[in-house]
C-alpha angles and dihedrals in degrees: 000000000000121000122202135173119235121200108198115184121189130183092257104026144007135213141187119214138179115227122200117197139179127161095278103019137070130175137166131210120193112220102167141011126181140168124259109205123169119227125224115219132173091278100044148283116329137179113246086234100169092050088049091051091046088056091048090053091047090050093049089049089055089049091052090050090051095054141003093209102080107142099183147347126232128188131203132172144157117300141253101028121106149166126240117223137191118194088344094306119121113240103218132321115304116255124236116245087235091068112111093229090087092076091070091064096056099069093044093050095045091050088062099037119018119235094249093048091046091054091049089052100046107011090222126152112245109255118156091227097056110136096251091059092048091051090052089058092049089051092049090049092052095245100107096063088060093058129086096183140032117200125185110229101262088046089050091056091045088052092051089051099042109015091236120128109211140135121226110225102232092058093037087060090066092062094074089231099094122100115254089251088064092226105096143021111267097244094182093052092046090053094047090051088054094240124142111254092203094072093064113095131219114288121235134183125243107269094038119126110244097190143286120292109269113260095243092048091047089052091050091050093046094236110175096211144007111304126189126221105226127197111241129176086299094190100081092226091055089056092044092054090053087061098049101127093225120157095192136023098249094094139112121207136213114196097198128193129095084345129029109225106195124186153088135272117249140177094225135029124257112219108158125131092264091054092050092047089053089049095232121162134219108213129173121261135192114288092019095295120148120236102211103192151135125233113234120187094250131188089333084094092060097040092051090051090052091047091050092052092046090052085061088061097256126134114231123202101199097193090053090047091052090049090052090047091054089054095053108120101183116098108271121246109236120209133175105276089191096059106131091222087074094061105080122073115263146085099348097176090056092049092050089050089056092050092049090050091050091051092047096240125128117276107241108262099206138028091253090054091047092052090048089050091051094049094045090049092049091048089051091051092045093050093047091050092050093052093043092050091051093046097047096042097040090230118146112235121193101158138029121218116204112196134173131042093323090064087075091062099090094184092054091047092050093046090050090053090048095049097041096042088224131110113259122213110200123207176051097114093200095047093136093054091045092052090048091051095046095052089051092046091051090050088053092050095246091122132012142196140056131326087266091061091049090051090049088057090051090049090052091048100047138042112214118210113246121224113188119201112260093199139030115275114284099184128068132170 
């Protein structure tokens, strides 16, 4: 049996797990969980990156105490955000993609490369926080010329553990600076955007060894022997898609947590005008696959509502609230879950009320009605994205897999089945960590084969909950 440590960092929390793998067996053990809360300072919203790294080290220390057999460590996180370095020193605290500064980079970038041409070059969904727009702001502010390296956040943590400066390809694809092939940086595009090519590190594939843990770090963690840091699908969605327990290729996936990443897996990107108009993205996956997907706002809407209510001094029991939402009998008010005004932190119930008013539908009168409205609106957006992905890619879809934390929300899963007209299979919850573990285990020789064989192992190890549609499909592309 091979044991590996998976560091899985989400936009609201992080965790460290031990994964144990043999050819026909897979298990996970949680050893640490910790919050990830951005901090607002006078200049904007930042990730508390050193506190996050301290928690990662503490989690890995707990893992080392639990077993002496750790073969490797793999790190995944959310996409697009990064640190700038000079001579190995971090230049300031990384910004959160939810900081409003990102909007300044859009106009500058599109003046140099038009939106249509940019999509043809990188196949990336337009989101104002994409890395290339953030880098444009750093250049405008005079910070970028000081840097000699840009590292996406999972690559930053891998650097602090191993001393190696690399970029794993699945996450690098979210920068907007990778060639459409996914193999190399797009040097021509980087130059036209006026960005310094020298800050971009060497690209590596998921499954590649990055380097051994540095001796002083290994001593601090209490590792009993030499342990490699291994590149995994370092964009958390790339790892999550590895762990979709699909038994055939006619599936769509929804990696659901803070965001809902809705799409299909392809061999080649789709970059036509219809794809750009639908704002679909072509991101890199493990083994060179393409994750053709659309970002939907996700359970961020619900968590921000809960945070708003708790700031008022009220205690919220989320399971009870979801039960009450399931019992709501009044027709739900549907709003656009993709409206960009819902992205920043703040009073989410008030924003949703504005969107309902603009659409001419009733503002939810109770918290239960608001939660039902959120889940119905998310299900509507999920279903539409599934059908659009199938239509634009030409891929046949007969089932939808929902993985990640959102797979525990039975009401959301059922509503997605109802609105898509397709069966929904929910789980596993820890898909990202499982995908992280499996890529490491394959690199260590504990398992072998294609993504399909890894998924077969997941299917044997988990039992997704099935939600059959109760109505005919109501959403079409």
